N, C-alpha and C positions, 0 to 999 in steps of 0.2 A: 707743369704737364709732364708727368713721368713717361718716358718713352724708351724703356730699357730694351725693348725688342727691336728698336730701330737701328738702321745702318747710319753711322755717323761719320763725319770726316769733313773734308773741305767742302765749301759751298759749290764748287764746280763739279757738275756731274760728269761721269764718264760716258753716259749714253748720249745719243745724238738728239738734236732738238726736235726731231720728228717723232721721237718716242713719246709714250703716253704722258701728256701734260708736263713734259720736260721743257721748261722755258728758261732754265737758269743760264743756258749758253747764249740765248738771244739777247740783243741789246735792248734793255728795258727802259722805257721812257717814263718811269714812275718817279720823277724827281720829287713829287709831293707825296710823302709817305704817311702824312697824318691822316687818320680817319676823319677827324673833325678839326679842320684848320682853326688856329687860334684867331680870335677877333682882331687882334692887333697886327695881323699879318701885313696889311697894307702899310702900316706905320713903319715896318721894317724895310720897306722899299722893294718888296718882292711882288711879282704878279700873282694872281690868284692860283696859278697852276705851277709855278716854278719851285715852290717849296722853300724850306728854310735853310738848307745848307748847314755846314758844320763849322761855324765860325767860332774860333777859340779866342784869340787875341786879334788886335787890329792888323797884325802882320800876317795873319793866317789866310791862305787862299781858300776860296769857297769851292771845294772840289765836287760838291753835289750839284753845281749848276749843270754839269753834264750828267746824263743818266748813269747810274751806278749799277752795273750788271749784278743781278742776284738779289738786290734789296726788293722786298715785297714778293719774292717767290717762296716756294715751299719745298721741303725735303720729301723724299720718297716715304710712303706709308704715313703721311701726315694729313690732317684735315684742313681744308681751306677756310679762311675767315670770310663768310658770305657778306657780312656787314661791311667789311673793309673793301672787298672787291666791288660791291654795288656802289659804295661811296666814291671809289675811284672812277667808276664808269660815269657817274653823274658829273663829277668834276671835269672829266675829259669832254663830256658832251656839252657842258656849259661853256668850256673854253672854245670849242669849235663853233658853237652858236654865236658867241660874242665876236669872234674873229670874222665870221661870215659877212658881217655888215661892213667890214673895213675894205675889202677888195673883191674883185671878180674871181680871182684865183682861189681865195678863201671860201667864196660861195660855192664854187665848183667842188672844192674839197669837202665841204659840208654835205652837198648833194650826194657825192660818191660814197661818203661815210654812211649816209642813211640807206643808200641802195646796196651797199656791200653785203648786208644780211641776206637779201633776196638772191643776189648773185651766187652767194655761197650755197644757199638751198638748191638752186638750179644745178650747180656742179655736183652736189651730193646726190641729188636725184638721178642725174645722168650716170655717175660712176656706180652707184649702188644698183641701178637697173641693169647696166651693162654687165657687171660682175655676176648678178643673179642669173642673167641669161646664159652667160658662159658656164656657170656652175650647173644649171639645169640641163643644157645640151650635153656637156661632158659626162655628167652623172648618168644620164639616160643611155648614152652610147656605151659607157664602161659597164653598166649593169647588164646590158645585153651581151657584152663581150664574154661574160662568164658562160653563156650558153652556146654561142656560135659566132660566125663572122659573115659579113656581106661580101660576096665575090665582085659585085659591081663597084665596090669601093669600101675599103675596110673602115672608113670614117663614118659610114652610115649605120645607124642603129636598126633594129629589126623592122620597126614600123616604116621608117624612111626608105629602107631597102626594098620593101614590097610595094611602095606606092606606084611604081611604073610597071609592075607585073600584070600579066593578063589573067591571073587566077580569078576564080569566082569569089563572091563576097564571103561565102561560108569557109572557103579555103584560103582566106587572105593572109593567114599566118604561116602558110606552107608554100610560099613562093619559091621557085627554083634558084633565085639569086641568093637566098639566105641558106647557109649550110650550118648545121650543128657540128660540134667538134668531131663527133663519131663519123658523120658523113664526110667530113673533110679528110680525116686521118684513115678511116677504115674503108670508106666508099659506100657504107650503108648506115642507116639510122635506126633500124629495128633490131630487136634481140637483146639478150642478157648482156653480152659483151659490150655492145654499143651503149647500153644504159650505164654500165659500170664506168666506161670511159668518160661519158658525159658527166657522171657523178664526180669522178676524179678531177676533171678539168674545172668543174664548178667550185669545188672545195679549194683547189690550187689557186685559182684566180682570186677567190675571196681572201685566202691567207696572204697572197702577195700584196693585194691592195691595202689590207689592214696593217701589215707589217711596214709597208712603205709609209703609211700615214703616221704610225706611232714613232717610227725612227726619225722622220722629218720634224715632228713636234718635239721630240726629246732633244734632237740635235740643234735645232735652229730657233724654235720659238715655243718654250714650255707653256706660255700663256695662251697658245692657240687651242688647247684642249677644252673639253666640256662645251656647254652651250654658251657661256659668257654672260647670260642675263643676270645671275646673282652679283657678279662683279660689276656689271654696268649699273645696276641699281645702287651699289655701294659708291661707285665713282660719281654718279649723278647726285648722290646725297652730299658730296663734297670731299670724298676721300681721294687720295692720289696713289695710283699704282703705276709707276713708270714702266713703259714698255708694253702695257696691256693693250693700248690702242695704237701701237706704233706700226711702222711700215713692214717690219719683218713678220709681226703677228698677222697683218693683213695678207701678205703674200703666202705664208705657210698655211694659214687657216683656209684660204680659198682653194689651195691645191689639195690639202688633206681632207677638206670637207667632201670634195668630189670622191676621193679614194675611200673615205669611211662609208659614205652612202652607197657607193658601188660595191663594197665588200659584202653587202647583205646583212650587216649588223642591224640590230633592232634600234635604230636611231633615225632622226630626221635632220633635214637641213634648215628648217624654219627658224629655230632658236639661234643657231650660229650665224644665220644671215643678218640678224639684228646686230651681232658683234661685228660682222664684216662692214655693215653700213656705218656703225659708230667709228670704226677704224678709218673709213673714208672721211667721215666728218672731222675727226681729230686731225688727220693729216692735211686736209684742205684748209683747216683753220689757220695754218701757218702762212697762207697767202694773204691773210688780212690782219693788219696790226691790231685792230680792235679786239679780235678774238684770240690772237696769239698771246696777247699780254694780259688778258683778264680771264681768270679761271671761272668766274661765275657766268660770264658771257659765253665761254666755251661750253659750259654745261647746258645752256639753252640750245646750242647747236646740236649737241649730242642727243638731247631729247627729241629734236626733229629728225635726226638721223635714225633713231630707234623706230620712229613712225615709218620712215621710208623702208627700213628693213622688213617690217611686218607687211607693208604694202606689197613688196615684191615677193615675199614668202608665200602669201595667200592670195595675191591679186585683190587685196582689200584695202584701198587707200583710207577710207573712213575708219575701218576697223583698226588700221595701223595707228592713226592719230589717237583713237580712244585707248588702244593698248598702251601707248606711251604715257597717256594721262593717268590711266587706272593702275597700271602695273609697274612701270619702271621709273617714272619721273618723280623727283623730290620737289622741284621748284618749277612750276608750269604756268607762267603768266600768259595773258591773253595774246600778246604778241607772238609768243612761242607756238600757241595753238594755230594761228594763221600760217606761220612759217612751216610748221609740221605738215599742215594740210597741203601746202604748195610742194614741199619736198616729196611727200607721199604721192601726189598727183604726177610729178615729173618722173619719179621712179617707176610708177605703174605704166605711164605712157612709153617710157624707154623700153621696158620689158615687153610691152605689147608690140612695139615696133620690131623687136628682135624675133618675136613669135617662136619661142624655143620648142613648143610642143606641136607646132604646125596645125593647131586647131583654132587659131585666133583667140585662144584663152590664155590667161596668165598662170593657170594651174592645171595640173593633169586631171584633177578629179572634179572639174566643173560639171554640174548636172542641172537639169531643169525639170521640175515636177509640175504636173498640170492638174492633178486630181485634188479636190479639197479634202480636208480632214474632218472627221466627225468629233463632236464633243466627248463621246464615250472613249475615244482613243487617247484622251488625256490620261486615263488610268495606266495603260502600258507605257506612255511617255514618262509619267512620274515614276513608274517602276524602274525605267532606264535611268532616271535621275538618281534614284536610291542606289542602283548598281554602280553608277559613276562615282558617287560620293564614297561608297565602301571601297571601291577599287583605288580611288585617289588616296584615301587615308592609309590603306594597306600598302600601297606602293611607296608613299613617303616614309612610313616607318621602316619598311624593309630596306629601302635604298639608303636611308640615312644610317641604319645599323651596319649595312655592308660598307658604306664609305668610311664610317668611323673605324671599322675593323681594318680597312685598307690603310688608314692614317696611323693606326696605333700598333700594327703588327708588321712583320717582314714582307707582307704582301705588297705594300706600297713601294718597296725597293726594286720590284721586278715588273715595271709597267709593260715592257715589251712581251714578257712571258704571259702576263695576264690577258693582254689583247689577243695574243696568239691562241691561247686556250679557249677564250670566249668565242672568238671567230670560228675556230675549228668545231666547237660544239654547235654553234648556230648554223653553220653551213651543212654539217652532217645531218642535223635534224630537219633543216629547211628543205633540202632537195627533194625528198620523196613526196612532199605535199605541195601541190602546185600553187596553193594559196600562200605558202610561206616562201616558195622559191621566187615568185615574182617580187618586184620591188614594192615596198609598203605603200607608196603613192598609187601604184597601179592597182593594188589590192583594195585600197579605199575607193578608188574610182569604180572598180567593179561592184563593190558593195553598195555604193550610192546609186548605181545605175538602175533605172526603171526598165524592166524587161519590155522589149519591143518585138515585133514579128520577126525581124532579121537577126536577133541576138542569138549567137551560137554558144554562149557561155553555159556551163553546167547549171548555174543558178537560174537559168531561164528555160530549162528543159521541163516544161509543163505538158500535160496532156491537152493538146489543142482541139477545140471544137469550134471551127470557124463559122458555123451556122449562127452562133450566138454573138458574133463580133458586131459591135455597133460603132460605125465610124472608125476612127484611128485607135480608140481605146480598146485594149484587150480586157476581157472580163476576168474575174478571179477564176483560176482553173485548178484542177487537181494536180498536185506535184507529181512529176515523173521520176524515174529512177535516178536521173542526173541530179535532180534537186536533193534527193535523200543522200546521195554520195557526197554532194557539196556540203550538206549540213554537218555530217560527221567529220569531214575534212576541216571545215571551219571551226568546229568544236575543238579539234586537236590544235589547230592554229591559234585559237584563243588561249588555250592552256600554255602553249609554248611562249607566246608573246607576253603573257602576264608575268611569267617567271624570268624569262631571259632578259627583259628590259630592266629588271631590278639590278642585274649585274653589269649591264652595258652602260647605263647612264653614270657618268663620273669617271670612266676610264680615260686614259691619256690620249684620246683622239677627239676631234670635234664631234659632239653628240647633242642633237636636239631632242626634245621630249614631246613636242606637239604631235608629230606624225605617229609615233608608237602609241601614244595615249588615244589618239583618234582611231587608230586601227583596232585597238582593244574594244572601244565603244562601238565602232561600226560593225565588228563581227557580232558582238552581243545583240546589237540592234537588229541586224539582218536576221539572226536566228529567231529572235522574238517576233519580228515582222512576218516571216514565213509561217511561224506557228499560229499567229493571229489570223493570217490570210487563210490557212487551211481550216482553221476552226470555223471561220465565217463561211467558207465554201461548203463544208460538210454539215454545218449546223446553222444554216441561214434562217431557220424557223425559230431559233432561240429568241427569247424576249429581248436580249441585249442587241441582237442584230436585226430583228424583224422590221424595225421602223426605218432603217436606212441602208440595209445591205441585202437587197433581194437577189435571187438566183440570176446569174448571168450579168450582174453589175460589176463594175471595177471600183471597189470601195476601199481596199487596203493596198497601200503602196509600201512594200518592204524596204525599198531604198530610202524612204523618208524615216523609217525607224532606225536605219543605219546612221543617217545624218544626226538624228536626235541623240542616239547613243554616243556618237563621236563627240558631240558637244558636251554631253553629260560627263564623260570620262575626262575630257580635257579640262572642264570646269572643276572636277573633283581634285585633279592634280595641281592645277595652277591657282584655283579659287578666283578666276576671272568670271565676271558676269556680263556687264554691259558690252564690253569690247568683244567678248566671245560670241555673243548672239549676233552682233553686227558682222563680225568676220564670217560666221556661218551663213548668214543670209546673203552676204556679198558673194560667197562661194557658190551658192545655189541659185541665186536670182529669184528666190521665192519669198515675196513679202508676206504671203498668207500663212507662212509657217513660223512666223515670229513667236506666236503664243506657245506652240509646242516647245520651241527652243528655249524660250524664257522659263517655262515651267520646269524643263529638265535641268537647265543651268542653275536655277535657284534651288531646286530640290537637292542637287548634288552638292552645292555649296553648304546648305544647311546640314546635310548628313555628315559631310566631311568635317565641318567645323565642330559638330557635336563630338567627334572622336578626337580631333586634334586641330588647334587653331591655325597652325602655320601651313602655308602653301609650300610647294617644293622649293621655290627660289628662296623664300625666307628661311626655310630649314637649312639650306646649304649655306646661306649667309651666316647663320648661327654656328653651323658646324665648322666653318673656316675661321670663325672669330672676327669677322669684319666689323668695324665700328659703325653699324647701321642702326639709326634710331627710327624705329617703325612709327610712322605717323598715324596708322590706323588703330593702334592699340591704346586702350585707356590705362592711365596710371591711377590706381584707386587706393594707394596706401597713405597713411597719415604720418609721414616722416617730414622732418624739417631740413633746411639747408645745412644747419650746423651738424646734423647727423652724417652727412655725406662729404662735407668739405674736408680738405687736407690743409694743414697738418691736424691729425687727431691729437688727443690729449697726451698720448705716450710718445708722439713723434717729436723730433727736433723742431725749432721754430721755423716759420715760413722764410724761404730765401728771398730777400728783397734787395733792390738797388736804391741808394739814396739819390736825390735829385741833383746835388751839387757838392758832395763831399767825398766821393770815391775816386781813386786813381785808376788808370788804365790797368795796372797790375792787379788791383783789387777785383775789378770786373772780370778780367781774364781768369783769375783764380776761381771765381764763382762758376764761370762757364766750364772750366776744366774739371771741377769737383762735382758738378751736378749734371743731370741728363734732361733737365726740364726744357720745354720748347719755348718758354718765355718767362719773364720776371716782372712782378709788380714794381713800380717806381714810387717811393714814398718821400715825404719831406725830410724825415729823419727816422732813425731806428727807434728813438724814444717816443716820438709823437705817433708814428705809424699812420699819419694822414696820407691818403692816397692821392697821387698825382696822375698816374697813367699806367700803361702796360707796354713793355717792349719785348719784341721777339728775339730769341736767342740767335737765330740765323742772321737777322738784320744787324745785331750787335757785332757778331763775328766779322761780317763783311765790311761794316763801317770802320771798325778798328783796324782791320787789315789794310784797307784802302788809305786810311789816315796815316798809318805808319809809312806807307810807300810814297804817298803823294804830298804829304804836308811836313814842312820843316818844323823841328822842335818838339814833335810828339814822341815822348819817351814813356817808360813804365810809370814814372811818378807824375805824369800829366793828369790833371783833374778832368774827369768827365762830368759835364753838366747838361741838364735837360731843361733849364729855365731859359727865359728870353734874354736875360742879362747875365753876364759872367759874374761869379761870386768874387768879393774883394780878396785879393791875395797879394803877398809881398812881391815887389818888382822883380826879384831874382828868380821867382818860380818859373818852371817851364811852361811852354804854350799849353793852353787848355783846349779841350775837344768838346765842341757843342754837338749834341746828338738829338736835339729837340725834334728834328724832322722825321726821325724814325719812331717817335713816341706816339702811341695811341692815347690821345687825351680824353677819349670818351669810352673807356672800357665798360662793359655791362657789369653792374653791381646789384646785388640783392642783400637784404639784411639776414642775419643768422636765423631769424624767426620765420623766414619765408617758407611756406609749405613746398615740399618737393614737387607736388602736383603742378604748381605754377612754374617752378624752375624747369621741369621736363618740357612743359609747353613752350617756354621761351627758347630752349635749345632746339626743339623741333621746328618751330615756326620761323626763327631767325637764323638757324643753321650756325649757332655759336660754336667756337672751339673751346672757350673757357669763360667762366663767370666769376667775378671776385665777390667775396663775402665780407660785409662790414658790420660793425656793431657801434652805434652812436658815432658814426663817421670815421671810425678807426678800422684799418684793415685787419681782418681776422684770418682769412684763409682763401682758398681757391677751389672751385669745382670745375673739372674738365669734362669733356664729352665722354671720355673713357670712364671717369668716376661715375657718371650718370648710368652708363651701360652696365658697369659692374654692380651698381646698387640695384638696378632692375633685375639683373641675373640672380643676385643674392635673394631678393624677395621672391623670385620664381623657383627657388631651391635648385639653381643651376650653379655650375662652377664659375665664379667671377673671374678667375684667371684665364678663362678661355677667350676673353675678349681681346681683340687686337692681335691677330695672327698667331696661330698655333705653329 
């Protein structure tokens, strides 16, 4: 397994054991390193879980009876062996079950082991919900800080400041306790100079927040930038990126996410909240041995943590579980489904207890619609789906082109300057337009809102005719001047959001894509909704309206169009379908609107897929060269394993280790001269009959430990992987037995196996490598990287882009 791009060196990592998947420093109880223990293990006098040990001669001590730190762990930027990890967990579970019958203490240990998963989910839900509440409250306050300050207490945001005020409902935003910066500094809030001062303060605060965010990310946690979902997808597929889910990343991401959202940049906090929740999951895994020591088990926890992240981001626990299943998880057994559900439930309950928005809702833009929709409205809903698909495809292409330019030109060397310039442009353009000046979540809330009698928003300035009011429902009315003003302001906001988001997503600050995408769709939907509403009002006698929309009836809900548009655009960018619809109806509490949402989500996916197959997260995975094997794509080419395996015909022969004829010096020479992650073990170089597979890391650690702890191990000592030591003269030095680190059941295919089957095996079993044989003899090796390069070549892409640019 060639890994020339990897960092190499001693097996002891310099990062702390709380960093991403860093468990080399922990004491590992993996004394049994065989993936498939040999049948004669009991004959050797070992228990089923104690492993083989490194017995050379009769005088040699068995130093593997104690856990050997580092054996069975992985280096940075490496792929885990799912088969080996699952095998280890089964062996550990069998050991605990068999011991539980021996004593009461062992039974209690067995029960606590079974319960530990649920306890971990409870802790993740509590921590993720608490952090989400903290982020929501802080971001809301700091967003309002750009416009003014509360005299009753500077820690109150605008809305909380005016709660105790005696102002009328229509003037609820103009309470005396809240002062704009011009009122505070100049003593008056009207006039050109006051406007310029407010403008200046708005831009200054925005620049301060964004600069603080980028400097903290650059200085303390470079992995805290972006949304984090492409990397989490890659990590959940079995890849290791140390530090990505560590404590520093969690702390800096939480702080900078508040700063980035408050700066007014066109980004959201929903995607990064998934990263924050996964950091919580990874750090809390260290409290439980079962998860700290097993990478596959840890990824089950991270899948559940991702569900908790979406649960608190949207107040949608079921949508969170489905998002984890549909979008981010690679391996999602039924047990993980239940635990994800529990973690999402606890996280949502915790956030509800904190009540960050003071409205007993989990999100700022919760709405409830009561009017039913008509079948003919499916036409504008499908049009919104088409718009969402076109916007999604346009955004992905433009954003990837910009990010590629950032990576390949000098632009990438100046992240602070880039953030400064984009923030300055965003703030300068945003302030004059009230719909871009407000936070994106508030904008979506206003666009989703169904106009009532007391609404003072410009979007609700209709010409009222109260004689035709029936009950609580307002009839469709003629648009007043406020609505027309709002329409052109929203049109300008749409143009700005469409283009500025392209340059914002991917900068070196935490940036989510859910909220900007929903904002684009919500604006387009509201514009279309008002247009259809006015058409129905002025032309209710047309054939398309005559059957169901009579004069004075309330038949069109513009807020519903905004909601459908938001779903369509989010679906076009991310290519989510089922989880998207569930998230949207959990947001709105409207079960009767599932069909419009499904129609829009499906249409946007079809349209976007027709232009480009990849969603934004898959596109960023490919741009960064992460070794992610997409399970949804079909492999339709007629190549064979022999076409992909290495060595090729022109390459030197495959590097192998013999089972009982190589010295310590020979093996160390192979390790020093090659950069492969593992080596096949054969009977002899002549026969090339396969015995098993041994990892480079395990070899290095085992030889280092043997030299330190075992007498008589020198460079000329024979290493053997068999049960019994080979016959040697009495004067020869002690031998080193390494059978315990040998995988005796490596996956093999013949050279004539179609690559279609090989790719399927890699996807479904999560393999790192597969050995190729011909008539029982070893021919070559196929690694996950080889498979990805082969797929890239067949798609006319650069094969060398795989595995970290």
